[in-house]
C-alpha positions as CSV (number, residue, x, y, z in Angstrom):
1,M,92.3,49.5,117.9
2,D,88.8,51.1,118.2
3,F,86.7,50.9,115.1
4,N,85.4,54.3,115.3
5,A,88.4,55.8,114.8
6,A,89.6,53.0,112.3
7,R,87.0,54.3,110.1
8,L,87.6,57.9,109.9
9,E,91.1,57.2,109.2
10,V,90.7,55.5,106.1
11,E,87.5,57.6,105.3
12,K,89.4,60.6,105.2
13,S,91.0,61.9,102.0
14,S,94.6,62.0,103.0
15,F,94.3,58.3,103.6
16,K,96.6,56.5,100.9
17,Y,98.8,54.1,99.8
18,W,100.9,53.4,96.8
19,H,100.0,50.3,95.4
20,M,101.8,47.9,93.2
21,D,100.6,44.6,91.0
22,I,102.5,41.9,93.3
23,F,99.5,42.9,95.9
24,D,97.1,41.3,94.0
25,D,98.6,37.7,94.1
26,D,98.5,36.1,97.3
27,K,101.2,34.0,95.8
28,N,103.5,36.9,96.8
29,L,102.2,37.0,101.0
30,S,105.4,35.3,101.8
31,E,107.7,37.6,100.4
32,I,105.6,41.3,101.0
33,M,104.9,39.8,105.1
34,A,108.7,38.5,105.4
35,E,110.6,39.6,108.1
36,M,113.1,43.3,107.3
37,P,116.3,41.8,105.2
38,N,119.3,41.7,107.4
39,Y,117.3,41.9,110.5
40,D,120.1,40.2,112.4
41,E,122.7,43.5,111.3
42,Y,119.8,45.9,111.7
43,E,119.9,44.5,115.5
44,K,123.6,44.5,116.1
45,K,123.4,48.5,114.6
46,K,120.5,49.1,117.0
47,A,122.7,47.8,120.4
48,L,125.6,49.8,118.7
49,V,122.9,53.2,119.0
50,I,122.0,52.1,122.6
51,K,125.8,51.8,123.5
52,E,127.1,55.0,122.0
53,V,124.1,57.5,122.4
54,N,125.8,59.1,125.2
55,K,128.1,60.7,122.4
56,V,125.5,62.4,121.4
57,S,124.7,65.9,123.2
58,P,122.0,65.2,125.5
59,E,119.2,67.4,124.0
60,L,119.8,65.2,120.4
61,R,119.7,62.1,122.6
62,Q,116.0,61.3,122.2
63,F,116.2,61.7,118.4
64,Y,118.8,58.2,118.2
65,C,116.4,55.7,119.1
66,E,116.9,53.1,115.9
67,P,119.2,52.7,113.4
68,L,118.9,53.9,110.2
69,L,117.6,52.0,107.8
70,S,119.5,50.5,104.2
71,K,117.7,51.2,101.1
72,N,116.4,47.1,101.2
73,Q,115.2,47.1,104.2
74,E,113.7,50.7,103.4
75,F,111.8,49.5,100.6
76,H,110.7,46.5,102.4
77,L,109.0,48.1,105.0
78,F,107.3,50.7,102.9
79,R,106.2,48.2,100.8
80,K,104.4,46.6,103.6
81,M,103.1,49.1,105.1
82,N,101.3,50.2,101.9
83,Y,100.3,46.5,101.3
84,L,98.8,46.3,104.7
85,K,96.9,50.2,103.9
86,Y,95.4,48.5,100.7
87,K,94.5,45.3,102.3
88,A,93.2,47.2,105.5
89,Q,90.8,49.4,102.8
90,R,89.6,46.5,100.4
91,F,88.0,44.5,103.7
92,Y,86.5,47.9,105.0
93,N,84.8,48.1,101.8
94,W,83.6,44.7,102.0
95,Y,82.5,45.3,105.6
96,C,80.6,48.0,104.8
97,K,78.6,46.0,102.2
98,S,77.8,42.7,104.3
99,K,78.3,44.2,107.9
100,L,80.4,41.1,108.8
101,N,82.1,40.9,112.0
102,K,84.9,39.0,111.0
103,L,85.6,41.6,107.9
104,K,85.3,44.2,110.4
105,H,88.1,42.4,112.3
106,L,90.4,41.6,109.4
107,F,90.0,45.4,108.5
108,L,91.2,46.2,112.2
109,N,94.0,43.9,112.1
110,Y,95.6,45.1,109.0
111,L,95.1,48.6,109.7
112,H,96.5,48.1,113.6
113,E,99.7,46.4,111.6
114,A,99.9,48.8,109.0
115,H,100.6,51.5,112.0
116,N,103.2,49.0,113.6
117,T,105.3,48.8,110.4
118,R,104.7,52.9,110.2
119,N,106.2,53.5,113.6
120,L,108.9,51.7,112.8
121,I,109.8,53.3,110.0
122,V,109.3,56.7,111.8
123,C,111.7,55.6,115.0
124,C,114.3,55.2,112.1
125,N,114.2,58.4,110.9
126,T,113.5,60.6,114.2
127,R,117.1,61.5,113.8
128,L,116.4,63.7,111.0
129,A,114.9,65.7,113.7
130,A,118.2,66.4,114.5
131,T,119.0,68.6,111.5
132,V,115.9,70.2,111.6
133,Y,116.8,71.3,115.3
134,K,120.2,72.5,114.6
135,K,118.5,74.4,111.8
136,R,115.5,75.8,113.6
137,K,116.8,75.8,116.8
138,D,116.4,80.0,117.1
139,L,112.5,78.6,116.8
140,Y,112.1,76.3,119.7
141,G,114.8,77.3,122.0
142,E,114.9,75.1,124.7
143,Q,111.4,73.6,123.6
144,V,113.2,70.1,121.8
145,D,110.4,68.3,123.7
146,N,107.7,70.3,121.3
147,L,110.3,70.1,118.2
148,L,110.4,66.2,119.1
149,S,106.3,66.0,119.0
150,D,106.0,68.1,116.1
151,C,109.3,65.8,113.8
152,F,106.9,62.8,115.0
153,A,103.6,63.7,113.5
154,N,105.6,65.2,110.5
155,I,107.4,61.9,110.0
156,I,104.2,60.1,109.7
157,K,103.1,62.6,107.2
158,A,105.9,62.0,105.0
159,A,105.6,58.4,105.5
160,D,102.1,58.2,104.1
161,G,102.7,60.2,101.2
162,F,106.4,59.0,100.1
163,D,106.1,56.9,97.0
164,Y,108.5,54.3,97.7
165,R,108.2,52.8,93.9
166,R,110.2,55.5,92.5
167,G,113.7,53.8,94.8
168,F,114.5,56.7,96.1
169,K,115.7,57.2,99.8
170,F,113.1,58.2,102.3
171,S,115.6,60.7,103.7
172,T,115.6,63.8,101.2
173,Y,111.6,63.8,101.3
174,C,111.4,63.2,104.8
175,T,114.0,66.4,105.4
176,W,112.4,68.5,103.1
177,V,108.8,68.0,104.8
178,L,110.4,68.3,108.6
179,M,111.6,71.8,107.3
180,N,108.9,73.3,105.5
181,N,106.5,72.0,108.6
182,S,108.6,73.4,111.1
183,L,108.4,76.5,110.1
184,R,105.0,76.6,109.1
185,D,103.9,75.0,112.4
186,H,106.2,77.5,114.6
187,Q,104.6,80.3,112.8
188,A,101.6,79.4,113.6
189,D,102.2,78.9,117.1
190,K,103.9,82.3,117.4
191,K,100.9,84.4,115.4
192,F,98.8,82.8,118.6
193,S,101.0,83.8,121.1
194,D,101.0,86.9,119.6
195,M,96.9,87.5,119.8
196,F,97.8,87.9,124.0
197,S,100.7,89.9,123.7
198,T,100.2,93.5,125.3
199,N,103.4,94.7,123.0
200,I,102.2,94.0,119.5
201,E,104.4,96.6,117.8
202,D,107.8,95.4,119.1
203,I,107.0,92.0,118.6
204,G,105.8,92.7,115.2
205,D,109.1,94.2,114.3
206,N,111.3,91.2,115.4
207,Q,109.1,89.0,114.1
208,A,109.5,90.3,110.8
209,G,113.0,89.9,110.5
210,D,113.4,86.6,111.8
211,T,110.4,85.4,109.1
212,E,111.9,87.1,106.1
213,A,115.3,85.2,107.2
214,L,113.5,81.6,108.0
215,E,111.6,82.4,104.5
216,K,114.7,83.1,102.7
217,D,116.1,79.5,103.8
218,L,112.9,78.0,102.9
219,H,113.2,79.6,99.3
220,Q,116.6,78.1,99.0
221,E,115.5,74.7,100.1
222,K,112.6,74.8,97.9
223,I,114.8,75.7,94.9
224,H,117.2,72.8,95.6
225,N,114.4,70.3,95.7
226,I,112.8,71.8,92.4
227,Q,116.1,70.8,91.0
228,K,116.6,67.8,92.2
229,D,112.7,67.0,90.8
230,I,113.7,68.8,87.3
231,L,116.7,66.3,87.4
232,T,114.3,63.2,88.0
233,I,112.3,64.5,84.8
234,F,115.3,64.5,83.0
235,Q,116.2,61.1,84.0
236,I,112.6,59.7,82.7
237,L,112.5,61.0,79.5
238,T,116.0,60.2,78.6
239,E,114.9,56.5,79.3
240,R,111.9,56.9,77.2
241,D,113.4,58.9,74.5
242,P,117.2,60.7,74.8
243,R,115.7,64.1,72.6
244,E,113.2,64.5,74.9
245,G,115.8,64.5,77.7
246,E,118.1,67.0,76.1
247,I,115.2,69.5,75.0
248,I,114.0,69.5,78.5
249,S,117.6,69.9,80.2
250,Q,118.9,72.8,78.1
251,Y,115.5,74.3,78.1
252,F,115.6,74.2,82.4
253,G,119.6,74.6,82.0
254,I,119.9,71.1,84.2
255,K,123.2,70.5,83.3
256,D,125.2,73.8,83.4
257,G,122.3,76.2,84.9
258,K,122.0,78.2,81.8
259,K,118.4,78.3,80.2
260,K,118.3,78.1,76.4
261,T,115.5,79.6,74.2
262,L,113.5,77.7,71.7
263,K,115.6,79.0,69.3
264,E,118.7,78.4,71.1
265,I,117.8,74.4,71.1
266,S,116.9,74.2,67.6
267,D,119.5,75.4,66.2
268,N,121.8,73.6,68.9
269,L,119.7,70.1,67.5
270,Q,119.5,71.4,64.1
271,I,115.4,70.5,64.0
272,T,113.2,73.5,63.6
273,K,112.1,76.0,66.4
274,E,108.3,74.4,66.4
275,R,109.5,71.0,66.4
276,V,111.4,71.4,69.4
277,R,108.1,73.3,71.0
278,Q,106.3,69.9,70.1
279,I,108.7,68.2,72.1
280,K,108.9,69.8,74.9
281,N,104.9,70.0,75.6
282,S,104.8,66.3,74.5
283,A,107.3,65.6,77.2
284,I,105.7,67.8,80.1
285,D,102.4,66.7,78.7
286,Y,103.9,62.9,79.5
287,I,105.1,63.9,82.7
288,Q,101.9,65.3,84.3
289,M,100.3,62.2,82.7
290,L,102.7,60.4,85.1
291,L,101.4,62.5,88.3
292,K,97.8,62.4,87.4
293,K,98.2,58.5,87.5
294,G,100.3,58.4,90.4
295,D,103.3,56.7,88.8
296,I,105.5,59.2,89.9
297,S,105.7,62.3,92.7
298,F,107.9,65.0,93.3
299,I,109.4,66.8,96.2
300,T,107.2,69.7,95.7
301,D,104.7,70.2,92.4
302,E,104.0,73.7,93.6
303,W,106.4,74.7,90.4
304,L,105.0,72.5,87.8
């Protein structure tokens, strides 16, 4: 790996990793760097994928290059990738201070291994692009290769930004990233193409209808993901204090879809309206504190 390219990568603001306490103790190295759990089972699934790939429609076959990961395998690979990025960052910082070639080589080795681990995660999730293709086929037409290229780049972004410590499956978060970015990327490409069109008015009229329908679809997806995030908040708060969870549930209408006012909640719980407001604000402050610390993350946090 080229040192200048590696240096630029770790110096970008987008370069990050999700830290765990076990990273700081070398006694855990063998566990973190061990072979992926149930590797033999993974190899059998891979052979089966290769054998049965012809059953998939021709335009989608290139999305099915690796088998899906189990939850344990996924967690192991994400933890390993983040550990390698953590070590790469540390050795790079030490190299900047000492300029020792040994530290430079260690930095490059760790970052290279992190890339290899991430690439395996990406390859095991390219089939998610098939879902995007089915929903966004009208955008890409026959340009499946463009879709695969876009999806590969977006799955890498999703893998880098995914907080594996929360215990959720990567596929849910990744699918949202793919759906969201496929729309954004296509609209950017279309806007560029329209600059060179001689029939701007006709294209503008057609695009307005397509964009409106797609934005409506994306809006529905965002609402669905916000509902998932609110459910996550409810679960976190219920573990902390069942009353906080109940107030947040009623306030956002998590259980029955009907949002209640502070007065209605106070009547239900037989406490004052002011006390309900205090508990609600305390719960929201707690969630925002966890977000700032990086202890939790949501599929979409624009609504917070």
